[in-house]
All heavy atoms as an XYZ file, in Angstrom:
710
protein
N     -15.171      5.794      1.668
C     -14.032      5.074      2.221
C     -14.166      3.602      1.916
O     -15.296      3.061      1.951
C     -13.963      5.304      3.724
C     -12.667      4.961      4.335
S     -11.336      5.971      3.691
C     -10.366      6.188      5.085
N     -13.124      2.959      1.630
C     -13.139      1.516      1.279
C     -13.401      0.673      2.505
O     -13.004      0.977      3.617
C     -11.831      1.120      0.616
C     -11.594      1.794     -0.704
C     -10.510      1.087     -1.438
C     -10.265      1.752     -2.786
N     -11.265      1.546     -3.773
N     -14.113     -0.439      2.248
C     -14.357     -1.472      3.282
C     -13.341     -2.566      3.077
O     -13.226     -3.113      1.994
C     -15.759     -2.014      3.165
C     -16.824     -0.972      3.393
C     -18.174     -1.567      3.440
N     -18.230     -2.300      4.718
C     -19.269     -3.027      5.114
N     -20.264     -3.168      4.310
N     -19.275     -3.638      6.220
N     -12.636     -2.914      4.123
C     -11.590     -3.913      4.028
C     -11.902     -5.086      4.973
O     -12.085     -4.901      6.188
C     -10.207     -3.305      4.456
C      -9.126     -4.345      4.334
C      -9.887     -2.086      3.574
N     -11.992     -6.274      4.372
C     -12.171     -7.493      5.154
C     -10.783     -8.011      5.512
O      -9.958     -8.183      4.633
C     -12.932     -8.506      4.332
C     -12.953     -9.971      4.880
C     -13.593    -10.038      6.258
C     -13.609    -10.895      3.881
N     -10.593     -8.251      6.798
C      -9.307     -8.849      7.256
C      -9.616    -10.172      7.919
O     -10.261    -10.231      8.941
C      -8.629     -7.893      8.265
C      -7.257     -8.501      8.698
C      -8.411     -6.495      7.683
N      -9.138    -11.247      7.301
C      -9.298    -12.562      7.881
C      -8.125    -12.830      8.845
O      -7.089    -12.210      8.717
C      -9.347    -13.675      6.836
O      -8.061    -13.756      6.178
C     -10.462    -13.415      5.801
N      -8.325    -13.746      9.748
C      -7.253    -14.062     10.691
C      -7.083    -13.019     11.754
O      -5.983    -12.889     12.311
N      -8.101    -12.286     12.086
C      -8.004    -11.186     13.014
C      -7.740    -11.626     14.422
O      -7.308    -10.836     15.258
N      -7.960    -12.903     14.761
C      -7.648    -13.386     16.114
C      -6.218    -13.897     16.223
O      -5.789    -14.179     17.353
C      -8.662    -14.523     16.514
O      -8.502    -15.601     15.586
C     -10.057    -14.002     16.541
N      -5.499    -13.972     15.131
C      -4.121    -14.416     15.160
C      -3.173    -13.268     15.614
O      -3.603    -12.138     15.832
N      -1.908    -13.607     15.735
C      -0.929    -12.668     16.222
C      -0.816    -11.422     15.311
O      -0.867    -10.291     15.800
C       0.424    -13.367     16.281
C       1.366    -12.805     17.275
C       2.576    -13.706     17.453
O       2.920    -14.550     16.624
N       3.252    -13.516     18.541
N      -0.709    -11.616     14.002
C      -0.605    -10.495     13.066
C      -1.909     -9.721     13.020
O      -1.901     -8.482     13.041
C      -0.176    -10.973     11.673
C      -0.180     -9.821     10.675
C       1.211    -11.623     11.716
N      -3.014    -10.442     12.994
C      -4.340     -9.790     12.948
C      -4.604     -8.911     14.153
O      -5.130     -7.791     14.033
N      -4.255     -9.400     15.319
C      -4.450     -8.615     16.508
C      -3.564     -7.352     16.544
O      -4.033     -6.288     16.927
C      -4.156     -9.458     17.754
C      -5.213    -10.502     18.026
C      -4.920    -11.342     19.247
O      -4.082    -11.002     20.075
N      -5.596    -12.463     19.380
N      -2.331     -7.495     16.063
C      -1.459     -6.358     16.002
C      -1.983     -5.290     15.025
O      -1.998     -4.091     15.310
C      -0.039     -6.789     15.605
N      -2.483     -5.756     13.864
C      -3.046     -4.843     12.871
C      -4.296     -4.176     13.438
O      -4.456     -2.942     13.284
C      -3.378     -5.602     11.608
C      -3.997     -4.743     10.477
C      -2.996     -3.677     10.009
C      -4.368     -5.651      9.303
N      -5.121     -4.930     14.120
C      -6.355     -4.364     14.702
C      -6.019     -3.274     15.685
O      -6.686     -2.210     15.724
C      -7.146     -5.484     15.352
O      -8.302     -4.976     15.962
N      -5.022     -3.488     16.511
C      -4.616     -2.433     17.481
C      -4.129     -1.174     16.744
O      -4.417     -0.066     17.164
C      -3.493     -2.973     18.384
C      -4.001     -3.892     19.479
C      -2.960     -4.181     20.511
N      -1.766     -4.852     19.982
C      -1.613     -6.132     19.841
N      -2.569     -6.949     20.238
N      -0.490     -6.629     19.371
N      -3.361     -1.343     15.667
C      -2.862     -0.198     14.905
C      -3.955      0.595     14.207
O      -3.880      1.795     14.008
C      -1.848     -0.661     13.867
C      -0.585     -1.209     14.446
C       0.162     -0.188     15.229
O       0.355      0.936     14.809
N       0.614     -0.561     16.436
N      -5.067     -0.084     13.873
C      -6.159      0.549     13.141
C      -7.323      0.945     14.007
O      -8.386      1.222     13.493
C      -6.638     -0.443     12.064
C      -5.648     -0.830     11.004
C      -6.207     -1.956     10.144
C      -5.253      0.370     10.146
N      -7.108      1.033     15.295
C      -8.254      1.269     16.195
C      -9.031      2.543     15.874
O     -10.221      2.589     16.037
C      -7.845      1.254     17.668
C      -6.856      2.326     18.068
N      -6.902      3.614     17.594
C      -5.792      2.287     18.870
C      -5.896      4.332     18.115
N      -5.219      3.543     18.895
N      -8.368      3.550     15.340
C      -9.073      4.794     14.966
C      -9.894      4.663     13.679
O     -10.801      5.479     13.424
C      -8.096      5.953     14.774
C      -7.455      6.369     16.086
O      -8.018      6.038     17.165
O      -6.405      7.003     16.042
N      -9.608      3.649     12.857
C     -10.312      3.484     11.573
C     -11.047      2.177     11.530
O     -11.266      1.624     10.435
C      -9.289      3.564     10.431
C      -8.610      4.940     10.433
C      -7.751      5.170      9.230
N      -7.077      3.993      8.733
C      -5.925      4.040      8.094
N      -5.330      5.169      7.884
N      -5.361      2.922      7.630
N     -11.491      1.691     12.645
C     -12.133      0.360     12.715
C     -13.411      0.319     11.889
O     -13.858     -0.760     11.514
C     -12.430     -0.008     14.137
C     -11.258     -0.469     14.949
C     -10.679     -1.750     14.395
N     -11.698     -2.793     14.375
C     -11.554     -3.998     14.868
N     -10.459     -4.338     15.415
N     -12.566     -4.866     14.817
N     -14.060      1.440     11.635
C     -15.293      1.426     10.845
C     -15.056      0.928      9.407
O     -15.968      0.420      8.779
C     -15.926      2.797     10.805
C     -16.469      3.229     12.178
O     -16.652      2.354     13.019
O     -16.694      4.412     12.373
N     -13.853      1.083      8.905
C     -13.525      0.674      7.560
C     -12.965     -0.719      7.462
O     -12.865     -1.293      6.384
C     -12.480      1.641      6.952
C     -12.988      3.052      6.955
O     -12.742      3.777      7.933
N     -13.711      3.437      5.935
N     -12.587     -1.303      8.596
C     -11.976     -2.619      8.603
C     -12.882     -3.604      9.322
O     -13.343     -3.330     10.449
C     -10.594     -2.555      9.293
C      -9.579     -1.786      8.482
C      -9.552     -0.408      8.559
C      -8.756     -2.432      7.592
C      -8.627      0.320      7.818
C      -7.837     -1.755      6.863
C      -7.770     -0.346      6.959
N     -13.120     -4.754      8.713
C     -13.965     -5.794      9.294
C     -13.072     -6.930      9.655
O     -12.375     -7.497      8.783
C     -15.041     -6.218      8.279
C     -15.936     -5.053      7.929
C     -15.864     -7.343      8.870
C     -15.957     -4.743      6.480
N     -13.022     -7.272     10.943
C     -12.227     -8.366     11.486
C     -13.200     -9.421     12.027
O     -13.476     -9.427     13.204
C     -11.332     -7.858     12.617
C     -10.194     -7.004     12.218
C     -10.376     -5.651     12.020
C      -8.935     -7.539     12.063
C      -9.295     -4.830     11.662
C      -7.841     -6.727     11.714
C      -8.031     -5.377     11.518
N     -13.719    -10.300     11.157
C     -14.678    -11.286     11.658
C     -14.062    -12.337     12.521
O     -12.896    -12.697     12.374
C     -15.226    -11.888     10.350
C     -14.106    -11.762      9.382
C     -13.427    -10.478      9.744
N     -14.831    -12.842     13.447
C     -14.420    -13.933     14.308
C     -14.571    -15.214     13.489
O     -15.207    -15.237     12.420
C     -15.281    -14.051     15.567
O     -16.621    -14.323     15.202
C     -15.217    -12.751     16.371
N     -14.031    -16.319     13.999
C     -14.175    -17.602     13.329
C     -15.635    -18.029     13.231
O     -16.034    -18.689     12.262
C     -13.384    -18.662     14.052
C     -11.916    -18.480     13.881
C     -11.132    -19.544     14.611
N      -9.714    -19.322     14.427
C      -8.782    -19.771     15.230
N      -9.110    -20.490     16.268
N      -7.500    -19.503     15.021
N     -16.452    -17.675     14.212
C     -17.874    -18.049     14.159
C     -18.620    -17.189     13.113
O     -19.612    -17.651     12.558
C     -18.517    -17.932     15.545
O     -18.502    -16.621     15.990
N     -18.149    -15.997     12.866
C     -18.785    -15.152     11.838
C     -18.346    -15.543     10.413
O     -19.128    -15.459      9.488
C     -18.419    -13.685     12.045
C     -18.970    -13.118     13.316
C     -18.411    -11.729     13.660
O     -17.200    -11.493     13.467
O     -19.206    -10.904     14.106
N     -17.132    -15.959     10.285
C     -16.588    -16.350      8.972
C     -15.811    -17.638      9.155
O     -14.668    -17.640      9.605
C     -15.678    -15.258      8.411
C     -14.957    -15.589      7.080
C     -15.919    -15.949      5.987
C     -14.058    -14.407      6.682
N     -16.444    -18.757      8.755
C     -15.828    -20.051      8.891
C     -15.062    -20.355      7.583
O     -15.656    -20.647      6.539
C     -16.886    -21.111      9.089
C     -16.356    -22.523      9.241
O     -15.114    -22.712      9.117
O     -17.162    -23.448      9.423
N     -13.761    -20.250      7.618
C     -12.918    -20.471      6.429
C     -12.870    -21.917      5.987
O     -12.319    -22.194      4.916
C     -11.514    -19.911      6.680
C     -11.427    -18.406      6.845
C     -10.011    -18.001      7.163
C     -11.957    -17.668      5.624
N     -13.468    -22.812      6.739
C     -13.555    -24.208      6.291
C     -14.837    -24.482      5.542
O     -15.053    -25.584      5.078
C     -13.456    -25.144      7.536
C     -12.114    -25.059      8.288
C     -12.176    -25.975      9.526
C     -10.979    -25.448      7.402
N     -15.687    -23.441      5.420
C     -16.969    -23.614      4.749
C     -17.096    -22.637      3.594
O     -17.150    -21.456      3.765
C     -18.081    -23.324      5.775
O     -19.321    -23.155      5.116
N     -17.172    -23.202      2.397
C     -17.343    -22.340      1.212
C     -18.601    -21.512      1.303
O     -18.604    -20.324      0.961
C     -17.374    -23.200     -0.058
C     -17.468    -22.349     -1.312
C     -17.297    -23.127     -2.591
O     -17.068    -24.337     -2.563
O     -17.416    -22.501     -3.673
N     -19.664    -22.096      1.798
C     -20.937    -21.387      1.934
C     -20.789    -20.186      2.889
O     -21.242    -19.066      2.600
C     -22.042    -22.312      2.418
C     -22.386    -23.310      1.333
C     -23.289    -21.553      2.828
C     -23.274    -24.460      1.777
N     -20.074    -20.396      4.001
C     -19.847    -19.305      4.937
C     -19.064    -18.173      4.285
O     -19.407    -16.984      4.443
C     -19.085    -19.820      6.164
O     -18.752    -18.785      7.029
N     -18.011    -18.522      3.555
C     -17.198    -17.533      2.900
C     -18.000    -16.734      1.856
O     -18.023    -15.508      1.847
C     -15.954    -18.164      2.230
C     -15.051    -18.789      3.288
C     -15.166    -17.115      1.409
C     -13.945    -19.679      2.665
N     -18.683    -17.440      1.005
C     -19.478    -16.803     -0.053
C     -20.532    -15.900      0.540
O     -20.689    -14.751      0.124
C     -20.105    -17.886     -0.973
C     -21.118    -17.270     -1.899
C     -19.034    -18.637     -1.765
N     -21.261    -16.398      1.528
C     -22.330    -15.592      2.164
C     -21.768    -14.365      2.829
O     -22.335    -13.268      2.725
C     -23.147    -16.406      3.150
C     -24.044    -17.434      2.441
O     -24.317    -17.328      1.258
N     -24.473    -18.424      3.163
N     -20.653    -14.498      3.526
C     -20.049    -13.381      4.240
C     -19.572    -12.306      3.238
O     -19.859    -11.131      3.415
C     -18.880    -13.849      5.090
C     -18.484    -12.836      6.136
C     -19.133    -12.756      7.333
C     -17.454    -11.941      5.875
C     -18.774    -11.804      8.288
C     -17.079    -11.003      6.793
C     -17.743    -10.913      8.028
N     -18.925    -12.729      2.166
C     -18.436    -11.786      1.142
C     -19.623    -11.071      0.514
O     -19.579     -9.825      0.346
C     -17.613    -12.512      0.070
C     -16.270    -13.015      0.626
C     -17.376    -11.644     -1.156
C     -15.251    -11.966      0.894
N     -20.671    -11.785      0.191
C     -21.817    -11.162     -0.435
C     -22.550    -10.218      0.488
O     -23.134     -9.230      0.059
C     -22.754    -12.247     -0.984
C     -22.173    -12.925     -2.203
C     -23.048    -13.949     -2.796
N     -22.371    -14.537     -3.936
C     -22.658    -15.701     -4.453
N     -23.654    -16.400     -3.930
N     -21.975    -16.203     -5.481
N     -22.518    -10.537      1.763
C     -23.204     -9.682      2.760
C     -22.453     -8.365      3.015
O     -23.069     -7.328      2.998
C     -23.350    -10.434      4.103
C     -24.057     -9.626      5.152
C     -24.116    -10.384      6.480
O     -24.238    -11.589      6.456
O     -24.040     -9.706      7.512
N     -21.177     -8.437      3.207
C     -20.432     -7.222      3.556
C     -19.853     -6.471      2.339
O     -19.532     -5.318      2.450
C     -19.316     -7.476      4.589
C     -18.210     -8.328      4.004
C     -19.884     -8.089      5.858
C     -16.954     -8.217      4.775
N     -19.719     -7.160      1.218
C     -19.258     -6.569     -0.037
C     -17.975     -5.728      0.178
O     -17.977     -4.494     -0.030
C     -20.349     -5.757     -0.693
C     -21.590     -6.589     -0.983
C     -22.721     -5.793     -1.546
N     -22.338     -4.978     -2.673
C     -22.400     -5.347     -3.941
N     -22.854     -6.552     -4.239
N     -22.018     -4.549     -4.925
N     -16.872     -6.354      0.571
C     -15.641     -5.579      0.833
C     -15.045     -5.102     -0.468
O     -15.167     -5.718     -1.522
C     -14.728     -6.583      1.505
C     -15.170     -7.897      0.942
C     -16.690     -7.797      0.770
N     -14.352     -3.968     -0.392
C     -13.614     -3.450     -1.531
C     -12.277     -4.172     -1.665
O     -11.734     -4.333     -2.722
C     -13.368     -1.939     -1.363
C     -14.661     -1.162     -1.354
O     -15.388     -1.198     -2.357
O     -14.984     -0.555     -0.332
N     -11.741     -4.547     -0.494
C     -10.449     -5.281     -0.437
C     -10.533     -6.396      0.576
O     -11.300     -6.305      1.513
C      -9.332     -4.306     -0.006
C      -9.077     -3.087     -0.836
C      -8.172     -2.110     -0.110
C      -8.438     -3.490     -2.161
N      -9.727     -7.415      0.343
C      -9.585     -8.524      1.309
C      -8.120     -8.671      1.639
O      -7.306     -8.783      0.761
C     -10.130     -9.863      0.729
C      -9.886    -10.994      1.716
C     -11.614     -9.742      0.423
N      -7.849     -8.646      2.939
C      -6.508     -8.895      3.434
C      -6.582    -10.248      4.156
O      -7.271    -10.344      5.173
C      -5.989     -7.779      4.361
C      -4.634     -8.142      4.940
C      -5.974     -6.472      3.647
N      -5.938    -11.239      3.616
C      -6.028    -12.588      4.220
C      -4.811    -12.843      5.107
O      -3.722    -13.123      4.659
C      -6.087    -13.658      3.122
C      -6.218    -15.039      3.688
O      -6.828    -15.228      4.743
N      -5.600    -15.991      3.066
N      -5.032    -12.771      6.428
C      -4.020    -13.076      7.382
C      -4.191    -14.442      8.001
O      -3.372    -14.861      8.795
C      -4.001    -11.996      8.502
C      -3.782    -10.538      8.049
C      -3.875     -9.615      9.243
C      -2.453    -10.390      7.296
N      -5.294    -15.107      7.651
C      -5.570    -16.392      8.182
C      -4.602    -17.438      7.590
O      -4.295    -17.398      6.386
C      -7.004    -16.834      7.886
N      -4.151    -18.332      8.420
C      -3.184    -19.339      7.921
C      -3.144    -20.511      8.919
O      -3.268    -20.316     10.144
C      -1.808    -18.753      7.746
N      -2.918    -21.663      8.365
C      -2.653    -22.862      9.194
C      -1.139    -22.809      9.417
O      -0.366    -22.912      8.491
C      -3.028    -24.136      8.448
C      -2.789    -25.385      9.230
C      -3.845    -25.984      9.934
C      -1.543    -25.985      9.312
C      -3.645    -27.133     10.671
C      -1.331    -27.123     10.043
C      -2.354    -27.688     10.718
O      -2.180    -28.822     11.451
N      -0.750    -22.591     10.661
C       0.666    -22.380     10.946
C       1.299    -23.458     11.838
O       2.475    -23.321     12.209
C       0.904    -21.009     11.594
O       0.140    -20.946     12.822
C       0.510    -19.896     10.678
N       0.567    -24.478     12.156
C       1.087    -25.539     13.019
C       1.942    -26.485     12.160
O       1.516    -27.577     11.769
C      -0.043    -26.284     13.669
N       3.156    -26.061     11.869
C       4.048    -26.779     10.963
C       4.257    -28.210     11.423
O       4.265    -29.141     10.613
C       5.376    -26.021     10.814
C       6.364    -26.833      9.934
C       5.167    -24.655     10.278
N       4.410    -28.417     12.705
C       4.633    -29.746     13.255
C       3.454    -30.696     13.035
O       3.598    -31.918     13.062
C       5.047    -29.690     14.718
C       4.054    -28.942     15.579
O       3.401    -28.029     15.089
O       3.936    -29.301     16.762
N       2.276    -30.161     12.856
C       1.073    -31.012     12.651
C       0.583    -31.028     11.221
O      -0.333    -31.774     10.873
C      -0.066    -30.508     13.560
C       0.218    -30.728     15.038
C      -0.999    -30.424     15.856
N      -1.671    -29.204     15.387
C      -2.152    -28.276     16.156
N      -2.097    -28.408     17.476
N      -2.728    -27.207     15.688
N       1.158    -30.255     10.342
C       0.671    -30.097      8.983
C       0.664    -31.446      8.242
O      -0.250    -31.705      7.447
C       1.493    -29.072      8.202
N       1.661    -32.260      8.475
C       1.695    -33.559      7.788
C       0.576    -34.477      8.278
O       0.106    -35.350      7.517
C       3.069    -34.235      8.017
C       4.160    -33.601      7.216
C       5.490    -34.308      7.374
O       5.529    -35.421      7.960
O       6.497    -33.770      6.878
N       0.151    -34.283      9.503
C      -0.954    -35.123     10.032
C      -2.311    -34.559      9.678
O      -3.322    -35.271      9.785
C      -0.840    -35.206     11.589
C       0.416    -35.920     12.033
O       0.891    -36.819     11.273
O       0.932    -35.580     13.099
N      -2.355    -33.310      9.298
C      -3.646    -32.643      8.944
C      -3.538    -31.960      7.596
O      -3.820    -30.750      7.488
C      -4.005    -31.634     10.042
C      -4.192    -32.241     11.417
C      -4.504    -31.212     12.469
O      -3.891    -30.135     12.507
O      -5.382    -31.509     13.278
N      -3.179    -32.677      6.546
C      -3.013    -32.023      5.250
C      -4.285    -31.417      4.695
O      -4.218    -30.366      4.036
C      -2.477    -33.145      4.352
C      -2.968    -34.402      4.985
C      -2.975    -34.121      6.435
N      -5.408    -32.003      4.954
C      -6.676    -31.464      4.455
C      -7.003    -30.120      5.091
O      -7.418    -29.177      4.412
N      -6.818    -30.052      6.382
C      -7.073    -28.814      7.129
C      -6.102    -27.730      6.685
O      -6.501    -26.559      6.442
C      -6.974    -29.068      8.639
C      -7.270    -27.895      9.542
C      -8.657    -27.330      9.322
C      -7.092    -28.297     10.998
N      -4.879    -28.100      6.544
C      -3.825    -27.173      6.122
C      -4.181    -26.623      4.731
O      -4.108    -25.416      4.508
C      -2.472    -27.906      6.104
S      -1.071    -26.858      5.691
N      -4.505    -27.489      3.798
C      -4.860    -27.044      2.436
C      -6.116    -26.197      2.417
O      -6.190    -25.214      1.692
C      -5.015    -28.288      1.543
N      -7.085    -26.562      3.241
C      -8.332    -25.775      3.278
C      -8.080    -24.365      3.717
O      -8.625    -23.417      3.116
C      -9.326    -26.469      4.218
N      -7.294    -24.161      4.744
C      -7.030    -22.807      5.266
C      -6.029    -22.050      4.384
O      -6.189    -20.836      4.159
C      -6.491    -22.895      6.732
C      -7.559    -23.495      7.638
C      -6.078    -21.523      7.228
C      -8.843    -22.680      7.775
N      -4.998    -22.710      3.941
C      -3.912    -21.980      3.228
C      -4.072    -21.928      1.713
O      -3.417    -21.133      1.074
C      -2.570    -22.644      3.553
C      -2.177    -22.475      4.997
O      -2.751    -21.631      5.705
N      -1.201    -23.229      5.455
N      -4.959    -22.720      1.149
C      -5.119    -22.688     -0.305
C      -6.595    -22.520     -0.739
O      -6.913    -21.600     -1.493
C      -4.567    -23.967     -0.928
N      -7.470    -23.371     -0.263
C      -8.865    -23.336     -0.726
C      -9.568    -22.056     -0.290
O     -10.200    -21.382     -1.099
C      -9.618    -24.597     -0.191
O      -8.905    -25.754     -0.621
C     -11.019    -24.589     -0.721
N      -9.502    -21.726      0.986
C     -10.177    -20.504      1.479
C      -9.699    -19.255      0.761
O     -10.551    -18.448      0.313
C     -10.045    -20.382      2.991
N      -8.403    -19.034      0.593
C      -7.959    -17.845     -0.104
C      -8.441    -17.829     -1.574
O      -8.814    -16.751     -2.110
C      -6.423    -17.929     -0.066
C      -6.122    -18.705      1.138
C      -7.259    -19.739      1.230
N      -8.525    -18.975     -2.196
C      -9.015    -19.027     -3.587
C     -10.505    -18.620     -3.622
O     -10.912    -17.869     -4.530
C      -8.829    -20.443     -4.153
N     -11.297    -19.082     -2.660
C     -12.690    -18.719     -2.598
C     -12.836    -17.229     -2.325
O     -13.667    -16.544     -2.931
C     -13.451    -19.563     -1.575
C     -13.420    -21.027     -1.965
C     -14.879    -19.078     -1.421
C     -13.853    -21.978     -0.858
N     -12.052    -16.709     -1.375
C     -12.095    -15.290     -1.063
C     -11.793    -14.438     -2.302
O     -12.444    -13.462     -2.578
C     -11.083    -14.960      0.041
C     -11.463    -15.396      1.452
C     -10.242    -15.350      2.344
C     -12.568    -14.499      2.008
N     -10.771    -14.829     -3.049
C     -10.375    -14.094     -4.233
C     -11.490    -14.164     -5.316
O     -11.832    -13.161     -5.941
C      -9.069    -14.604     -4.783
N     -11.983    -15.355     -5.524
C     -13.017    -15.557     -6.565
C     -14.283    -14.772     -6.210
O     -14.825    -14.061     -7.082
C     -13.339    -17.033     -6.635
C     -14.429    -17.360     -7.697
C     -14.965    -18.765     -7.495
N     -15.827    -18.803     -6.307
C     -16.049    -19.894     -5.614
N     -15.497    -21.036     -5.944
N     -16.833    -19.854     -4.563
N     -14.770    -14.867     -5.003
C     -16.031    -14.269     -4.669
C     -15.905    -12.766     -4.392
O     -16.891    -12.051     -4.493
C     -16.694    -15.014     -3.506
C     -17.388    -16.250     -4.050
O     -16.700    -17.227     -4.266
O     -18.591    -16.163     -4.271
N     -14.756    -12.307     -4.056
C     -14.542    -10.870     -3.885
C     -14.760    -10.133     -5.213
O     -15.269     -9.054     -5.269
C     -13.121    -10.677     -3.367
C     -12.501     -9.381     -3.055
C     -13.333     -8.150     -2.934
N     -12.576     -7.045     -3.512
C     -12.928     -6.383     -4.579
N     -14.045     -6.644     -5.196
N     -12.209     -5.401     -5.056
N     -14.462    -10.830     -6.312
C     -14.600    -10.236     -7.657
C     -16.059    -10.243     -8.135
O     -16.409     -9.502     -9.025
C     -13.733    -10.983     -8.671
C     -12.278    -10.849     -8.392
C     -11.497    -11.681     -9.357
C     -10.030    -11.723     -9.032
N      -9.266    -12.593     -9.946
N     -16.874    -11.115     -7.555
C     -18.267    -11.309     -8.019
C     -19.095    -10.073     -7.725
O     -18.948     -9.390     -6.794
C     -18.902    -12.515     -7.381
O     -18.136    -13.644     -7.603
């Protein structure tokens, strides 16, 4: 059976997905923010190499639209940089 990494598991969509998959939780990994820090390339790379997922579903996102202009670095890190690292290292 495939191992699926799901980021953003503490968000609204992630929690709903987790509830739907409760019978197949052994195949789906929903890391907490402390287990997988999407602001840290080292954290992402190490986590991917440790669990070796077959698939990655990225539900993590910076969604505070009203604050995005004030926090462009954080917004870019979560919405662009982290997904690029996940995609790159998932292939490794």
